[in-house]
C-alpha positions as CSV (number, residue, x, y, z in Angstrom):
1,M,135.1,-0.1,-71.3
2,K,138.2,-2.3,-71.0
3,S,137.3,-3.4,-67.4
4,Y,133.8,-4.3,-68.6
5,T,135.3,-6.6,-71.3
6,I,137.6,-8.2,-68.8
7,A,134.7,-8.8,-66.4
8,I,132.6,-10.4,-69.1
9,T,135.5,-12.6,-70.2
10,I,136.1,-13.8,-66.7
11,F,132.4,-14.5,-66.2
12,L,132.2,-16.5,-69.4
13,F,135.3,-18.5,-68.5
14,F,133.8,-19.3,-65.1
15,I,130.5,-20.4,-66.7
16,N,132.3,-22.6,-69.3
17,T,134.5,-24.3,-66.7
18,H,131.7,-25.0,-64.2
19,V,128.8,-26.0,-66.5
20,Q,129.4,-29.1,-68.5
21,A,127.1,-31.5,-70.3
22,Q,126.1,-34.7,-68.6
23,D,127.9,-37.4,-70.7
24,A,126.4,-40.8,-70.9
25,D,129.6,-42.1,-72.3
26,S,131.8,-41.3,-69.3
27,D,129.8,-39.8,-66.4
28,K,128.1,-41.6,-63.5
29,L,124.4,-40.7,-63.9
30,R,121.2,-41.5,-62.0
31,W,118.2,-41.8,-64.3
32,V,115.2,-41.1,-62.0
33,I,112.1,-43.0,-63.1
34,N,108.5,-41.9,-62.4
35,G,106.5,-44.0,-64.8
36,L,106.4,-47.4,-66.4
37,K,104.7,-48.8,-69.5
38,D,104.5,-52.5,-70.0
39,L,105.0,-52.8,-73.8
40,N,103.4,-56.3,-73.9
41,S,100.1,-55.3,-72.4
42,N,100.3,-51.6,-73.4
43,S,99.4,-50.7,-69.8
44,S,100.9,-47.7,-68.0
45,M,101.4,-47.3,-64.3
46,S,103.1,-45.2,-61.7
47,Y,106.6,-46.4,-60.8
48,S,109.4,-45.2,-58.6
49,G,112.9,-46.2,-59.1
50,A,116.2,-45.3,-60.8
51,F,118.9,-46.7,-63.0
52,V,122.5,-45.7,-62.3
53,T,125.0,-45.8,-65.2
54,D,128.7,-45.4,-64.8
55,G,129.7,-44.5,-68.4
56,T,129.8,-47.8,-70.2
57,K,131.1,-49.8,-67.3
58,S,128.0,-50.7,-65.2
59,I,124.3,-50.3,-64.7
60,E,122.5,-50.6,-61.3
61,W,118.8,-50.9,-61.1
62,H,117.3,-49.4,-57.9
63,Q,113.8,-50.3,-57.1
64,T,111.7,-49.7,-53.9
65,A,112.6,-53.0,-52.2
66,D,115.5,-54.3,-54.3
67,E,118.7,-53.3,-56.1
68,M,120.5,-55.3,-58.8
69,T,123.5,-54.9,-61.0
70,L,123.1,-55.5,-64.7
71,Q,126.2,-57.0,-66.3
72,V,127.2,-55.0,-69.3
73,I,128.2,-57.2,-72.2
74,S,128.6,-54.6,-74.9
75,V,127.6,-51.0,-75.8
76,S,126.6,-49.3,-79.0
77,G,126.1,-45.7,-79.7
78,S,127.7,-42.6,-78.3
79,W,125.9,-39.9,-76.4
80,S,128.0,-37.1,-75.0
81,D,125.2,-34.7,-73.9
82,V,122.0,-36.2,-72.4
83,S,120.3,-32.9,-72.7
84,E,120.4,-33.4,-76.5
85,L,118.5,-36.0,-78.5
86,G,120.4,-39.3,-78.6
87,S,120.6,-42.8,-77.3
88,K,122.9,-45.5,-76.0
89,V,122.1,-49.3,-76.2
90,F,123.6,-51.8,-73.7
91,S,123.6,-55.5,-74.2
92,I,123.1,-56.9,-70.7
93,S,122.6,-60.0,-68.6
94,V,121.3,-60.6,-65.1
95,D,121.3,-64.1,-63.7
96,D,120.4,-66.3,-66.7
97,V,118.5,-63.6,-68.5
98,S,119.9,-61.5,-71.4
99,G,118.6,-58.6,-73.3
100,T,119.1,-54.9,-74.0
101,I,118.6,-51.7,-72.1
102,T,118.4,-48.5,-74.1
103,F,118.7,-45.0,-72.7
104,K,117.2,-42.4,-75.1
105,K,115.9,-39.0,-75.5
106,D,113.6,-38.1,-78.5
107,S,111.2,-35.4,-79.2
108,T,108.6,-36.9,-76.8
109,G,110.8,-37.3,-73.7
110,T,113.6,-39.3,-72.1
111,F,113.1,-43.0,-71.6
112,V,114.8,-46.2,-70.6
113,L,113.7,-49.2,-72.7
114,L,114.2,-52.7,-71.2
115,N,113.8,-55.7,-73.4
116,L,114.7,-59.1,-71.8
117,S,114.9,-62.6,-73.2
118,N,112.3,-63.8,-70.6
119,G,109.7,-61.6,-72.4
120,L,109.8,-58.5,-70.1
121,K,109.5,-55.4,-72.3
122,H,109.1,-52.1,-70.4
123,R,109.5,-48.4,-71.2
124,Y,110.4,-46.3,-68.1
125,T,109.8,-42.5,-68.2
126,V,112.7,-40.5,-66.9
127,S,111.8,-37.5,-64.8
128,K,115.3,-36.2,-64.3
129,I,119.0,-37.1,-64.8
130,E,121.4,-36.5,-61.9
131,L,125.2,-36.3,-62.2
132,L,126.8,-38.3,-59.4
133,D,130.4,-38.2,-58.1
């Protein structure tokens, strides 16, 4: 019985040290996108791309033929486990355009909301979140 208890303790220790939550506050994450809804026209379309966040430091926007870095001005919210409901809002700028980008999970799914001063308002559907090195 004692060896059984030791084996279970070792197994649980191994699981706890090798499985950790993906933390939007500090981890480098790839938010893989498979859909887009234009919130101005209320039209939805297929879309392939990704956003890469490095904690609160930077955001890269990867599209089929283009890649850009969004300058992070400020961040509000804390989200230490992206598998749980939560959100994080970044105030951003790119070129002469400012706005916000929100990463969020609610009861209907995981989304990225982009709202720019030039009028662009999109909701991207996240198909998966990958932890990067």
